[in-house]
GUZAKE-109776 format. One record per residue: residue number from 1; residue in three letters; chain; y, z, x of N, C-alpha, C in turn. Coordinates in steps of 0.05 Angstrom, whole numbers, m for minus. Layout:
BEGIN
{pt NUM; 'ALA'; 'A'; {Y; Z; X}; {Y; Z; X}; {Y; Z; X}} ...
***
This chain:
BEGIN
{pt 1; 'MET'; 'A'; {m92; 257; m259}; {m78; 253; m234}; {m91; 229; m219}} {pt 2; 'ASN'; 'A'; {m74; 216; m204}; {m83; 193; m188}; {m104; 203; m168}} {pt 3; 'PRO'; 'A'; {m128; 192; m169}; {m149; 202; m150}; {m142; 198; m121}} {pt 4; 'LEU'; 'A'; {m128; 177; m114}; {m120; 173; m86}; {m101; 194; m77}} {pt 5; 'LYS'; 'A'; {m82; 201; m94}; {m63; 222; m87}; {m78; 249; m84}} {pt 6; 'GLN'; 'A'; {m97; 254; m101}; {m113; 278; m99}; {m128; 279; m72}} {pt 7; 'ARG'; 'A'; {m140; 256; m64}; {m155; 255; m39}; {m137; 259; m15}} {pt 8; 'LEU'; 'A'; {m113; 248; m16}; {m94; 253; 6}; {m86; 283; 7}} {pt 9; 'ARG'; 'A'; {m81; 295; m16}; {m74; 323; m16}; {m97; 341; m6}} {pt 10; 'ALA'; 'A'; {m121; 331; m9}; {m145; 346; 0}; {m150; 342; 30}} {pt 11; 'GLY'; 'A'; {m133; 326; 43}; {m135; 322; 72}; {m151; 298; 81}} {pt 12; 'GLU'; 'A'; {m160; 281; 62}; {m176; 257; 69}; {m158; 235; 81}} {pt 13; 'THR'; 'A'; {m170; 220; 100}; {m158; 196; 109}; {m170; 173; 93}} {pt 14; 'LEU'; 'A'; {m154; 158; 79}; {m163; 136; 62}; {m167; 111; 79}} {pt 15; 'LYS'; 'A'; {m190; 98; 76}; {m196; 74; 92}; {m202; 52; 72}} {pt 16; 'ALA'; 'A'; {m186; 30; 74}; {m186; 10; 54}; {m189; m18; 66}} {pt 17; 'ALA'; 'A'; {m192; m38; 48}; {m193; m66; 55}; {m174; m81; 37}} {pt 18; 'TRP'; 'A'; {m164; m103; 47}; {m146; m121; 32}; {m161; m140; 15}} {pt 19; 'VAL'; 'A'; {m150; m146; m8}; {m159; m168; m25}; {m135; m186; m30}} {pt 20; 'GLY'; 'A'; {m136; m210; m19}; {m114; m229; m22}; {m120; m253; m40}} {pt 21; 'LEU'; 'A'; {m145; m256; m48}; {m152; m279; m64}; {m149; m275; m94}} {pt 22; 'ALA'; 'A'; {m141; m251; m102}; {m137; m244; m131}; {m162; m251; m147}} {pt 23; 'SER'; 'A'; {m185; m246; m135}; {m211; m252; m149}; {m224; m226; m158}} {pt 24; 'PRO'; 'A'; {m227; m222; m184}; {m242; m198; m193}; {m270; m196; m182}} {pt 25; 'ASP'; 'A'; {m284; m219; m179}; {m311; m219; m168}; {m311; m210; m139}} {pt 26; 'VAL'; 'A'; {m293; m220; m124}; {m292; m212; m95}; {m286; m182; m93}} {pt 27; 'ALA'; 'A'; {m267; m172; m109}; {m261; m143; m108}; {m285; m127; m116}} {pt 28; 'GLU'; 'A'; {m300; m135; m137}; {m323; m120; m145}; {m345; m120; m124}} {pt 29; 'ILE'; 'A'; {m349; m143; m111}; {m369; m145; m90}; {m362; m126; m67}} {pt 30; 'MET'; 'A'; {m336; m126; m59}; {m328; m109; m37}; {m331; m79; m43}} {pt 31; 'VAL'; 'A'; {m325; m71; m68}; {m328; m43; m76}; {m358; m36; m75}} {pt 32; 'ARG'; 'A'; {m374; m53; m85}; {m403; m47; m87}; {m417; m48; m60}} {pt 33; 'HIS'; 'A'; {m403; m58; m40}; {m414; m59; m12}; {m397; m44; 8}} {pt 34; 'GLY'; 'A'; {m387; m21; m1}; {m377; m1; 18}; {m347; 3; 19}} {pt 35; 'TRP'; 'A'; {m331; m14; 5}; {m302; m11; 6}; {m292; 0; m20}} {pt 36; 'ASP'; 'A'; {m291; 27; m22}; {m284; 39; m48}; {m254; 40; m53}} {pt 37; 'ILE'; 'A'; {m238; 32; m33}; {m209; 30; m37}; {m200; 1; m30}} {pt 38; 'ILE'; 'A'; {m189; m12; m49}; {m180; m40; m46}; {m149; m41; m48}} {pt 39; 'VAL'; 'A'; {m137; m55; m29}; {m109; m60; m30}; {m105; m89; m38}} {pt 40; 'ILE'; 'A'; {m95; m92; m62}; {m89; m119; m73}; {m63; m129; m60}} {pt 41; 'ASP'; 'A'; {m64; m151; m46}; {m40; m160; m32}; {m24; m180; m49}} {pt 42; 'GLY'; 'A'; {m5; m169; m63}; {13; m186; m79}; {36; m197; m63}} {pt 43; 'GLU'; 'A'; {39; m189; m38}; {60; m200; m21}; {52; m226; m8}} {pt 44; 'HIS'; 'A'; {29; m226; 6}; {20; m250; 21}; {m4; m263; 8}} {pt 45; 'GLY'; 'A'; {m17; m249; m12}; {m40; m261; m25}; {m31; m279; m48}} {pt 46; 'ILE'; 'A'; {m50; m288; m63}; {m45; m306; m86}; {m46; m291; m112}} {pt 47; 'GLY'; 'A'; {m37; m304; m133}; {m40; m293; m160}; {m15; m282; m172}} {pt 48; 'THR'; 'A'; {m16; m277; m197}; {6; m266; m213}; {m1; m237; m219}} {pt 49; 'LEU'; 'A'; {17; m223; m233}; {13; m196; m241}; {m13; m193; m257}} {pt 50; 'GLU'; 'A'; {m17; m212; m276}; {m42; m209; m292}; {m67; m214; m276}} {pt 51; 'ASP'; 'A'; {m65; m231; m255}; {m88; m234; m237}; {m94; m208; m223}} {pt 52; 'TRP'; 'A'; {m73; m194; m214}; {m76; m168; m201}; {m88; m147; m219}} {pt 53; 'VAL'; 'A'; {m80; m147; m245}; {m91; m129; m264}; {m121; m134; m268}} {pt 54; 'ALA'; 'A'; {m128; m159; m270}; {m157; m166; m273}; {m173; m158; m249}} {pt 55; 'THR'; 'A'; {m161; m161; m225}; {m175; m153; m201}; {m178; m123; m200}} {pt 56; 'ALA'; 'A'; {m157; m108; m208}; {m158; m79; m208}; {m180; m70; m228}} {pt 57; 'ARG'; 'A'; {m181; m82; m251}; {m201; m74; m271}; {m229; m77; m260}} {pt 58; 'ALA'; 'A'; {m234; m99; m246}; {m261; m103; m235}; {m267; m83; m214}} {pt 59; 'ALA'; 'A'; {m248; m77; m196}; {m253; m58; m175}; {m258; m30; m186}} {pt 60; 'GLU'; 'A'; {m242; m23; m206}; {m245; 4; m218}; {m271; 6; m234}} {pt 61; 'ALA'; 'A'; {m278; m15; m247}; {m303; m14; m262}; {m328; m11; m244}} {pt 62; 'ALA'; 'A'; {m325; m21; m219}; {m346; m18; m200}; {m346; 9; m186}} {pt 63; 'GLY'; 'A'; {m326; 26; m192}; {m325; 52; m180}; {m304; 55; m158}} {pt 64; 'GLY'; 'A'; {m287; 35; m155}; {m266; 36; m134}; {m239; 45; m144}} {pt 65; 'GLN'; 'A'; {m221; 47; m126}; {m193; 53; m131}; {m176; 31; m119}} {pt 66; 'VAL'; 'A'; {m152; 26; m130}; {m136; 4; m120}; {m108; 14; m114}} {pt 67; 'ILE'; 'A'; {m97; 0; m94}; {m68; 1; m87}; {m58; m27; m89}} {pt 68; 'LEU'; 'A'; {m34; m30; m100}; {m22; m57; m102}; {2; m58; m83}} {pt 69; 'ARG'; 'A'; {1; m78; m65}; {25; m84; m50}; {41; m106; m65}} {pt 70; 'VAL'; 'A'; {64; m98; m74}; {81; m117; m90}; {96; m135; m71}} {pt 71; 'PRO'; 'A'; {106; m158; m82}; {121; m177; m65}; {148; m166; m56}} {pt 72; 'ASP'; 'A'; {160; m149; m73}; {187; m139; m67}; {191; m114; m84}} {pt 73; 'GLY'; 'A'; {214; m101; m79}; {220; m76; m93}; {240; m79; m116}} {pt 74; 'SER'; 'A'; {241; m102; m129}; {261; m106; m150}; {254; m88; m174}} {pt 75; 'ASP'; 'A'; {275; m80; m189}; {271; m63; m212}; {252; m76; m233}} {pt 76; 'SER'; 'A'; {257; m102; m238}; {242; m115; m259}; {212; m117; m252}} {pt 77; 'LEU'; 'A'; {206; m122; m227}; {178; m124; m219}; {165; m96; m220}} {pt 78; 'LEU'; 'A'; {178; m76; m209}; {166; m49; m208}; {161; m39; m236}} {pt 79; 'LYS'; 'A'; {179; m44; m254}; {176; m36; m282}; {150; m48; m294}} {pt 80; 'ARG'; 'A'; {147; m74; m290}; {124; m88; m301}; {98; m78; m288}} {pt 81; 'VAL'; 'A'; {98; m74; m262}; {75; m65; m248}; {66; m37; m258}} {pt 82; 'LEU'; 'A'; {85; m19; m261}; {79; 8; m271}; {69; 7; m300}} {pt 83; 'ASP'; 'A'; {82; m9; m316}; {73; m11; m344}; {45; m22; m346}} {pt 84; 'ARG'; 'A'; {38; m39; m327}; {11; m51; m328}; {m10; m34; m315}} {pt 85; 'GLY'; 'A'; {m3; m10; m307}; {m23; 10; m300}; {m27; 16; m270}} {pt 86; 'PHE'; 'A'; {m11; 3; m253}; {m14; 9; m225}; {1; 35; m219}} {pt 87; 'ARG'; 'A'; {m13; 53; m204}; {0; 79; m198}; {m1; 85; m168}} {pt 88; 'SER'; 'A'; {m11; 67; m152}; {m10; 69; m123}; {2; 42; m114}} {pt 89; 'ILE'; 'A'; {26; 43; m102}; {42; 19; m97}; {53; 20; m69}} {pt 90; 'ILE'; 'A'; {50; m3; m55}; {63; m7; m29}; {86; m27; m34}} {pt 91; 'VAL'; 'A'; {110; m19; m25}; {134; m37; m27}; {141; m46; 2}} {pt 92; 'PRO'; 'A'; {141; m72; 7}; {147; m81; 34}; {176; m81; 41}} {pt 93; 'MET'; 'A'; {181; m82; 68}; {207; m87; 80}; {229; m69; 68}} {pt 94; 'VAL'; 'A'; {225; m43; 70}; {245; m24; 62}; {259; m15; 87}} {pt 95; 'ASN'; 'A'; {286; m19; 89}; {300; m16; 114}; {320; 7; 115}} {pt 96; 'SER'; 'A'; {324; 21; 93}; {344; 42; 93}; {338; 64; 72}} {pt 97; 'ALA'; 'A'; {351; 86; 75}; {348; 108; 55}; {359; 99; 28}} {pt 98; 'ASP'; 'A'; {380; 83; 28}; {391; 74; 3}; {371; 56; m12}} {pt 99; 'GLU'; 'A'; {357; 38; 3}; {337; 21; m10}; {314; 38; m20}} {pt 100; 'ALA'; 'A'; {306; 58; m4}; {284; 76; m12}; {291; 91; m38}} {pt 101; 'ALA'; 'A'; {316; 101; m39}; {324; 116; m63}; {325; 98; m88}} {pt 102; 'ALA'; 'A'; {334; 73; m84}; {335; 53; m106}; {307; 48; m117}} {pt 103; 'ILE'; 'A'; {287; 46; m99}; {260; 40; m107}; {249; 64; m123}} {pt 104; 'VAL'; 'A'; {254; 88; m112}; {245; 112; m127}; {257; 113; m155}} {pt 105; 'GLY'; 'A'; {283; 107; m157}; {296; 108; m183}; {285; 87; m202}} {pt 106; 'ALA'; 'A'; {276; 64; m192}; {265; 44; m209}; {238; 52; m220}} {pt 107; 'CYS'; 'A'; {224; 71; m206}; {197; 79; m214}; {197; 104; m232}} {pt 108; 'ARG'; 'A'; {220; 115; m238}; {221; 140; m253}; {237; 136; m279}} {pt 109; 'TYR'; 'A'; {228; 150; m300}; {241; 148; m325}; {268; 164; m325}} {pt 110; 'PRO'; 'A'; {286; 158; m344}; {312; 171; m345}; {309; 202; m344}} {pt 111; 'GLY'; 'A'; {328; 213; m330}; {327; 241; m323}; {322; 244; m293}} {pt 112; 'GLN'; 'A'; {305; 225; m283}; {300; 224; m254}; {306; 196; m243}} {pt 113; 'GLY'; 'A'; {307; 176; m261}; {311; 149; m252}; {320; 131; m274}} {pt 114; 'ARG'; 'A'; {313; 105; m273}; {323; 86; m292}; {301; 67; m302}} {pt 115; 'ARG'; 'A'; {276; 74; m299}; {254; 57; m309}; {257; 54; m339}} {pt 116; 'GLY'; 'A'; {254; 29; m348}; {255; 23; m376}; {233; 36; m392}} {pt 117; 'TYR'; 'A'; {239; 47; m415}; {220; 63; m430}; {204; 48; m451}} {pt 118; 'ALA'; 'A'; {178; 48; m448}; {159; 39; m468}; {133; 54; m466}} {pt 119; 'ALA'; 'A'; {135; 79; m458}; {112; 95; m450}; {89; 95; m470}} {pt 120; 'PRO'; 'A'; {93; 97; m496}; {70; 99; m514}; {53; 73; m517}} {pt 121; 'VAL'; 'A'; {64; 51; m508}; {51; 25; m514}; {43; 9; m489}} {pt 122; 'VAL'; 'A'; {43; 22; m466}; {37; 7; m442}; {10; 16; m430}} {pt 123; 'ARG'; 'A'; {m2; m1; m415}; {m28; 5; m402}; {m26; 29; m383}} {pt 124; 'GLY'; 'A'; {m2; 33; m371}; {2; 55; m352}; {m4; 82; m365}} {pt 125; 'SER'; 'A'; {2; 85; m390}; {m3; 110; m404}; {m30; 109; m419}} {pt 126; 'ARG'; 'A'; {m46; 89; m412}; {m71; 84; m427}; {m65; 80; m457}} {pt 127; 'TYR'; 'A'; {m43; 66; m462}; {m34; 59; m489}; {m30; 84; m505}} {pt 128; 'GLY'; 'A'; {m16; 104; m492}; {m9; 128; m507}; {m28; 151; m505}} {pt 129; 'VAL'; 'A'; {m50; 148; m491}; {m70; 169; m490}; {m64; 190; m469}} {pt 130; 'THR'; 'A'; {m50; 183; m447}; {m44; 202; m426}; {m24; 222; m435}} {pt 131; 'PRO'; 'A'; {m30; 248; m436}; {m11; 268; m445}; {14; 269; m427}} {pt 132; 'GLY'; 'A'; {37; 270; m440}; {62; 274; m425}; {69; 252; m405}} {pt 133; 'TYR'; 'A'; {59; 228; m410}; {63; 206; m391}; {93; 202; m386}} {pt 134; 'GLY'; 'A'; {109; 200; m407}; {137; 193; m404}; {154; 217; m394}} {pt 135; 'THR'; 'A'; {144; 241; m397}; {160; 265; m391}; {152; 278; m365}} {pt 136; 'GLY'; 'A'; {134; 265; m349}; {127; 277; m323}; {102; 266; m311}} {pt 137; 'ALA'; 'A'; {82; 259; m327}; {56; 250; m315}; {60; 224; m299}} {pt 138; 'ALA'; 'A'; {76; 206; m308}; {80; 181; m294}; {91; 186; m266}} {pt 139; 'THR'; 'A'; {110; 205; m264}; {121; 211; m237}; {100; 226; m220}} {pt 140; 'ASP'; 'A'; {86; 245; m232}; {67; 261; m217}; {44; 245; m205}} {pt 141; 'GLU'; 'A'; {35; 224; m220}; {12; 210; m211}; {19; 186; m193}} {pt 142; 'LEU'; 'A'; {45; 179; m190}; {52; 156; m174}; {49; 162; m144}} {pt 143; 'LEU'; 'A'; {36; 145; m130}; {34; 146; m101}; {51; 123; m91}} {pt 144; 'LEU'; 'A'; {75; 130; m81}; {95; 109; m73}; {95; 107; m43}} {pt 145; 'ILE'; 'A'; {89; 84; m33}; {86; 78; m4}; {106; 57; 3}} {pt 146; 'LEU'; 'A'; {123; 63; 22}; {144; 44; 31}; {137; 34; 59}} {pt 147; 'GLN'; 'A'; {139; 7; 62}; {133; m4; 88}; {157; m3; 106}} {pt 148; 'CYS'; 'A'; {152; 7; 130}; {171; 8; 151}; {163; m13; 171}} {pt 149; 'GLU'; 'A'; {176; m36; 171}; {167; m59; 187}; {189; m76; 198}} {pt 150; 'HIS'; 'A'; {212; m62; 204}; {234; m76; 216}; {248; m55; 234}} {pt 151; 'ILE'; 'A'; {260; m64; 256}; {273; m45; 273}; {296; m31; 259}} {pt 152; 'ALA'; 'A'; {308; m44; 239}; {329; m31; 224}; {318; m6; 209}} {pt 153; 'ALA'; 'A'; {294; m8; 199}; {281; 14; 186}; {275; 37; 205}} {pt 154; 'VAL'; 'A'; {267; 30; 230}; {262; 50; 250}; {287; 66; 256}} {pt 155; 'ASP'; 'A'; {309; 52; 257}; {335; 66; 262}; {343; 84; 239}} {pt 156; 'GLN'; 'A'; {333; 79; 215}; {340; 94; 191}; {317; 114; 183}} {pt 157; 'VAL'; 'A'; {296; 116; 199}; {272; 128; 189}; {276; 158; 182}} {pt 158; 'GLN'; 'A'; {292; 172; 197}; {296; 200; 191}; {309; 204; 163}} {pt 159; 'ALA'; 'A'; {328; 187; 156}; {340; 188; 130}; {320; 180; 108}} {pt 160; 'MET'; 'A'; {304; 160; 114}; {284; 150; 94}; {264; 172; 87}} {pt 161; 'VAL'; 'A'; {255; 187; 106}; {234; 207; 100}; {247; 230; 84}} {pt 162; 'GLY'; 'A'; {273; 232; 84}; {286; 253; 68}; {290; 246; 39}} {pt 163; 'VAL'; 'A'; {283; 222; 31}; {286; 213; 3}; {264; 225; m14}} {pt 164; 'ASP'; 'A'; {271; 241; m34}; {252; 252; m52}; {238; 230; m68}} {pt 165; 'GLY'; 'A'; {212; 232; m69}; {196; 212; m84}; {182; 193; m66}} {pt 166; 'VAL'; 'A'; {189; 192; m40}; {174; 175; m21}; {150; 191; m11}} {pt 167; 'ASP'; 'A'; {126; 181; m17}; {102; 196; m9}; {92; 188; 19}} {pt 168; 'MET'; 'A'; {95; 163; 26}; {83; 154; 51}; {100; 131; 63}} {pt 169; 'LEU'; 'A'; {101; 131; 90}; {112; 108; 104}; {89; 92; 116}} {pt 170; 'PHE'; 'A'; {89; 66; 111}; {67; 49; 120}; {79; 30; 141}} {pt 171; 'ILE'; 'A'; {69; 33; 165}; {80; 17; 187}; {67; m10; 187}} {pt 172; 'GLY'; 'A'; {83; m31; 186}; {74; m59; 189}; {80; m68; 217}} {pt 173; 'PRO'; 'A'; {61; m66; 236}; {67; m71; 264}; {74; m100; 271}} {pt 174; 'ASN'; 'A'; {62; m119; 256}; {68; m147; 262}; {97; m154; 256}} {pt 175; 'ASP'; 'A'; {106; m148; 232}; {134; m154; 226}; {153; m137; 243}} {pt 176; 'LEU'; 'A'; {145; m112; 249}; {162; m96; 265}; {166; m109; 293}} {pt 177; 'ALA'; 'A'; {144; m118; 304}; {146; m131; 330}; {163; m156; 329}} {pt 178; 'GLY'; 'A'; {159; m171; 307}; {175; m196; 303}; {204; m191; 302}} {pt 179; 'SER'; 'A'; {212; m168; 288}; {240; m162; 285}; {253; m154; 312}} {pt 180; 'MET'; 'A'; {236; m148; 332}; {245; m141; 358}; {243; m164; 378}} {pt 181; 'GLY'; 'A'; {237; m188; 367}; {233; m211; 384}; {208; m211; 400}} {pt 182; 'LEU'; 'A'; {188; m196; 390}; {162; m193; 404}; {139; m199; 386}} {pt 183; 'LEU'; 'A'; {141; m220; 370}; {120; m227; 351}; {94; m230; 365}} {pt 184; 'GLU'; 'A'; {73; m219; 353}; {45; m219; 363}; {42; m205; 390}} {pt 185; 'GLN'; 'A'; {61; m188; 397}; {59; m172; 422}; {59; m143; 414}} {pt 186; 'LEU'; 'A'; {38; m135; 400}; {37; m109; 388}; {34; m86; 408}} {pt 187; 'THR'; 'A'; {23; m93; 431}; {20; m72; 452}; {43; m70; 471}} {pt 188; 'ALA'; 'A'; {64; m86; 467}; {88; m85; 484}; {100; m57; 482}} {pt 189; 'PRO'; 'A'; {108; m46; 504}; {119; m18; 504}; {142; m14; 484}} {pt 190; 'PRO'; 'A'; {161; m32; 480}; {182; m27; 460}; {171; m25; 432}} {pt 191; 'VAL'; 'A'; {151; m40; 426}; {139; m39; 399}; {124; m12; 396}} {pt 192; 'GLN'; 'A'; {109; m4; 416}; {95; 21; 414}; {114; 45; 412}} {pt 193; 'GLU'; 'A'; {137; 42; 426}; {157; 64; 425}; {169; 65; 397}} {pt 194; 'ALA'; 'A'; {174; 42; 384}; {185; 42; 357}; {165; 54; 337}} {pt 195; 'ILE'; 'A'; {140; 47; 340}; {119; 58; 323}; {118; 89; 326}} {pt 196; 'ALA'; 'A'; {119; 98; 351}; {119; 127; 356}; {142; 141; 343}} {pt 197; 'ARG'; 'A'; {165; 128; 342}; {189; 141; 329}; {183; 145; 299}} {pt 198; 'VAL'; 'A'; {171; 125; 287}; {165; 128; 258}; {144; 150; 254}} {pt 199; 'GLU'; 'A'; {123; 150; 271}; {102; 170; 268}; {114; 198; 270}} {pt 200; 'THR'; 'A'; {132; 202; 290}; {144; 228; 294}; {161; 237; 270}} {pt 201; 'ALA'; 'A'; {177; 218; 260}; {195; 225; 238}; {180; 230; 213}} {pt 202; 'ALA'; 'A'; {160; 214; 207}; {144; 219; 182}; {130; 246; 183}} {pt 203; 'LYS'; 'A'; {118; 252; 205}; {104; 278; 207}; {124; 301; 204}} {pt 204; 'ALA'; 'A'; {147; 299; 218}; {167; 320; 216}; {178; 323; 188}} {pt 205; 'GLY'; 'A'; {180; 301; 173}; {190; 302; 146}; {170; 307; 125}} {pt 206; 'GLY'; 'A'; {145; 312; 133}; {124; 319; 114}; {115; 295; 97}} {pt 207; 'ARG'; 'A'; {117; 271; 108}; {108; 247; 93}; {82; 237; 106}} {pt 208; 'TRP'; 'A'; {64; 227; 89}; {40; 215; 99}; {46; 189; 113}} {pt 209; 'LEU'; 'A'; {28; 181; 132}; {30; 156; 147}; {8; 137; 140}} {pt 210; 'GLY'; 'A'; {15; 111; 138}; {m5; 90; 135}; {0; 67; 153}} {pt 211; 'THR'; 'A'; {m20; 51; 158}; {m17; 27; 174}; {m42; 10; 172}} {pt 212; 'ILE'; 'A'; {m43; m11; 188}; {m66; m29; 190}; {m80; m24; 217}} {pt 213; 'THR'; 'A'; {m105; m32; 219}; {m119; m32; 244}; {m107; m55; 261}} {pt 214; 'GLY'; 'A'; {m110; m53; 287}; {m100; m74; 305}; {m107; m69; 334}} {pt 215; 'PRO'; 'A'; {m97; m85; 352}; {m103; m82; 380}; {m96; m54; 391}} {pt 216; 'GLY'; 'A'; {m116; m41; 402}; {m112; m15; 413}; {m109; 7; 392}} {pt 217; 'ARG'; 'A'; {m114; 1; 367}; {m110; 21; 345}; {m133; 16; 325}} {pt 218; 'ASP'; 'A'; {m157; 26; 332}; {m179; 23; 314}; {m180; 47; 295}} {pt 219; 'TRP'; 'A'; {m201; 48; 278}; {m202; 69; 258}; {m200; 97; 271}} {pt 220; 'ALA'; 'A'; {m215; 101; 292}; {m216; 128; 305}; {m189; 135; 317}} {pt 221; 'ASP'; 'A'; {m177; 115; 331}; {m150; 120; 343}; {m130; 128; 322}} {pt 222; 'LEU'; 'A'; {m129; 114; 300}; {m109; 120; 279}; {m115; 146; 265}} {pt 223; 'ASP'; 'A'; {m140; 153; 262}; {m147; 179; 251}; {m137; 201; 269}} {pt 224; 'ARG'; 'A'; {m140; 198; 295}; {m131; 219; 314}; {m101; 221; 314}} {pt 225; 'LEU'; 'A'; {m87; 199; 309}; {m58; 199; 308}; {m46; 210; 282}} {pt 226; 'GLY'; 'A'; {m63; 216; 263}; {m54; 229; 239}; {m48; 210; 216}} {pt 227; 'TYR'; 'A'; {m57; 185; 217}; {m53; 167; 195}; {m71; 175; 172}} {pt 228; 'ARG'; 'A'; {m61; 172; 147}; {m76; 181; 124}; {m84; 158; 106}} {pt 229; 'LEU'; 'A'; {m74; 134; 112}; {m83; 109; 99}; {m84; 88; 120}} {pt 230; 'VAL'; 'A'; {m108; 77; 124}; {m112; 55; 143}; {m126; 32; 129}} {pt 231; 'VAL'; 'A'; {m114; 9; 131}; {m124; m15; 118}; {m135; m34; 140}} {pt 232; 'GLY'; 'A'; {m160; m42; 137}; {m172; m58; 157}; {m176; m87; 149}} {pt 233; 'PRO'; 'A'; {m201; m96; 144}; {m206; m124; 140}; {m196; m134; 113}} {pt 234; 'SER'; 'A'; {m194; m160; 111}; {m187; m173; 86}; {m210; m190; 76}} {pt 235; 'ASP'; 'A'; {m210; m196; 51}; {m230; m214; 39}; {m230; m241; 53}} {pt 236; 'ILE'; 'A'; {m206; m251; 59}; {m204; m278; 71}; {m215; m277; 100}} {pt 237; 'ALA'; 'A'; {m207; m256; 115}; {m217; m254; 143}; {m247; m251; 144}} {pt 238; 'LEU'; 'A'; {m258; m235; 125}; {m287; m231; 124}; {m301; m257; 117}} {pt 239; 'MET'; 'A'; {m290; m273; 99}; {m301; m299; 92}; {m300; m318; 116}} {pt 240; 'ILE'; 'A'; {m278; m318; 130}; {m275; m336; 154}; {m296; m328; 175}} {pt 241; 'ALA'; 'A'; {m298; m302; 180}; {m317; m293; 201}; {m345; m300; 193}} {pt 242; 'GLY'; 'A'; {m352; m296; 167}; {m379; m302; 158}; {m385; m332; 159}} {pt 243; 'ALA'; 'A'; {m365; m348; 152}; {m369; m377; 152}; {m373; m387; 181}} {pt 244; 'ARG'; 'A'; {m356; m376; 199}; {m359; m385; 227}; {m386; m376; 239}} {pt 245; 'ALA'; 'A'; {m395; m352; 233}; {m420; m342; 243}; {m443; m359; 232}} {pt 246; 'ALA'; 'A'; {m442; m366; 207}; {m463; m382; 195}; {m463; m410; 207}} {pt 247; 'ALA'; 'A'; {m439; m421; 213}; {m438; m448; 225}; {m449; m448; 253}} {pt 248; 'ARG'; 'A'; {m444; m426; 268}; {m455; m424; 295}; {m485; m423; 294}} {pt 249; 'THR'; 'A'; {m496; m407; 275}; {m525; m406; 272}; {m537; m433; 265}} {pt 250; 'ARG'; 'A'; {m523; m447; 247}; {m532; m474; 239}; {m533; m493; 262}} {pt 251; 'ASP'; 'A'; {m513; m491; 280}; {m511; m509; 302}; {m526; m500; 327}} {pt 252; 'GLY'; 'A'; {m540; m477; 324}; {m556; m467; 347}; {m540; m455; 369}} {pt 253; 'ALA'; 'A'; {m515; m447; 363}; {m499; m435; 384}; {m506; m406; 389}} 
***
């Protein structure tokens, strides 16, 4: 079973960091220094699928677990991502129940969906070692997280949480605010009201909630609000902050 899914079922709040540089070394360093859950950002970060696989291998070898945010929810991409062994996936910009159902179908083998079958020879099944991978294990271990980050998704959220196979809704507050004409105004009342609508619907529908840290929503705040996956700093932001701090020290500031 997917360890992250097990931890969620046990009641844990998962606290993670982004990796956008597609660097196995960076991922390994972050895991070894306190970040045991890495979210590989395939949407806004760099790299190809094979770069993400290499990054995941390094993080896992160091004792961490990984989530991959894919660039989109296309059938062809999801099939390749699953075949290459990713079992915790964030799909961005999902705006309706129909889109959510299509993504679920792309991630499941025939009988439940339309994922192309090559179960015995893919990394996802550990090249045929995982018992029953094609007949149920692949579905059972998948942690499928859909991003709710547009006002259109907020209007559809009750229907989205009713889609079987959706494990978590992940609120993207920056894009959500932008879709409302309030880009970078995350604390504006209309944005906060939209976020609250998603929170209420997800909890009522029995779906886990995820999001990022941000203004007025630190780790403790989000834990109290019932979020079960919170993603904080990124490798790039940490490097920028470290570089700036070192430069200030150098210049005597």
